C-alpha positions, 0 to 999 in steps of 0.5 A: 212077608218075611222081608216086610218084618225087617224093612219097616224102618232102618233101625229095625232092619239094622237091629234084626240083621245084627240079631240074625248074624248073632244067631248064626253062631248057634247050631241049626236045631237050636236056631229052629227052636228059638224061632219057633218060640219067638213066633208063638209068643210074639206073633200071637200079639200081632192081631193083623197077622192072626186075622189074615191067617184065620180068614185064609184058613177058613176060606181054604179049608171049610171042611175042617172044624174051627179047632183044626184050623186054629191048631194050624194057625198056632203052628203057623206062628211058630213057623213064621218065627222059625223061617226068619231065624233060619236066615241066620244060617242061610244068609250068613253061613257059607253056601256049602253049610246051607247045602249040608242042611238038605236031608238026603233022599236015603233018609226017612224024610228025604225025597227022590227028585230024580225027574227034576234032576233028569230034566236038568241033565238034558238040554233046554231051559228049566223053570222052577216055581217055588211058592212061599211054603217051607223055607223058599230061600233054601230052594236057591241052594238046592237047585244051584248045585246043578245049574246057575239060577236066574231069579227076579229081585225087588230092591228093598228101600233100606239100603243096608237091608238091600245089600245084605239080602243081595249078597246072601242070594248071590252067595246062594248061586242066584243071578238076580234080575230086576222086576221089570221088562228088562228083568223079564228079557233077562229070564228069557235069555237065560232060558234060551241059552244052554242049560238055563234055569229060572226061579219064580215065586208063583203065589203072590198077587201080580200087577194088574194085567199080569195075571188071570183069575183062577181057583186056589182052594176053590177061591178066585185068586189073581194068578201070575201068567209070566211062567206060562208065557216063558214056558210057551216061548222057550219050550222050558220044562216047568217044576214046582218045589218047596224046601219043607222045614224038618228037624235040623234041616230041610226036605226038598220036594220038586214035582213036575207041574200039571200037564195042563199048565202048558195049555195055551189057555191062560186060565186053564194053565193058571188053574193047573198051577194052583192045583199043583201048589195046593197039593204041596201045601196039603203036605205041610199046611202049617208051613204056608204063608197064610198071613199073606192076603192072597185073595185081596184082589177079586173079580170086578164088583166083588167085595174084598174077602178081608173086610 
C-alpha cells in the first residue's frame, strides 16, 4: 500500500520523492508528528481506504464495540501517514542513522530478541517473515546488522521511483531478488549457503497456486506457502518480526514461528503462521495495514467480503 501511494503517476512520484528528501532535514520525532497529522487529516477524505479499514476491523474484531473499532481506524490513518513520513529518514539518511533509531533492549520499550540472535550465531539458514505491521522497511536495517539479507523486490512502473526505492533498500543491506522463479532460486541458494538469511513479506495475497486458505482472525485468507517450502527444503529456522513505531524510533520484536509451521501439511503450516502474525498485531493493532484487502480472494463459490 505504501508504494501504491507514490506510484499513481510519474508526477506524484516525483513530487513525493522531493517531499521525502526535504523532510529528511527534520528531526525524526518531528517527522513522526508531521506524518501523523497528515494521515489523520488527509486520509480521512479517502473513502476507499476508510471503507477497507472499517470492513477489515469488523471482520477481525467482532468482539469489539463499534466505538472501539472506530478508535483503531482513526489511529490507523495517522500511522499510515507516519509510515510514509518515516521514509524520509529510512530511505534518505545513512544506514547507521537508521540503525540508531532502534530502541535498545535495556530501554523500557526495548525487546530482547536473544532467541533470534542465537539462531543467527549458529550455522544454517534463517528466514525472517515481516508482516506489514509497524514499519516493515525498518526490519532490513535491524537484521542486516548481523547477516546480509536476500529479499524479493517487484520493480515499480515509474523508473525514477523504482531506482529511488532500489537504492534505499540496497543501502539498508539487502540483496534483492526478482519476484519470479529465478528469484525463488536465489532465495534457495542464499539459505543453503553459510549464514544465509532471507526476508519475506508473508501477509499479502499470493498468486493463485502459490498459497492455501488458512484462517486469519477466523476468516479464510489465501496465505503464501513459499516460506514453508523454503524452510522444509533447507532446514532453515523461521522467525516473524516487526519494527513497532514508538516515540522517536522503533521497538523491534522478533519471535520464533509457531512449531506447527514446520508441519508438512501446508494448511496446518499456514494456520500457525497466521496465528503468530495475529499475536504480534494484537500488541499494536493500529499499526497493521488494515487498508489492504487481505480477504479479497475467497474459496470458490464464496462472494467477496468487500462488496
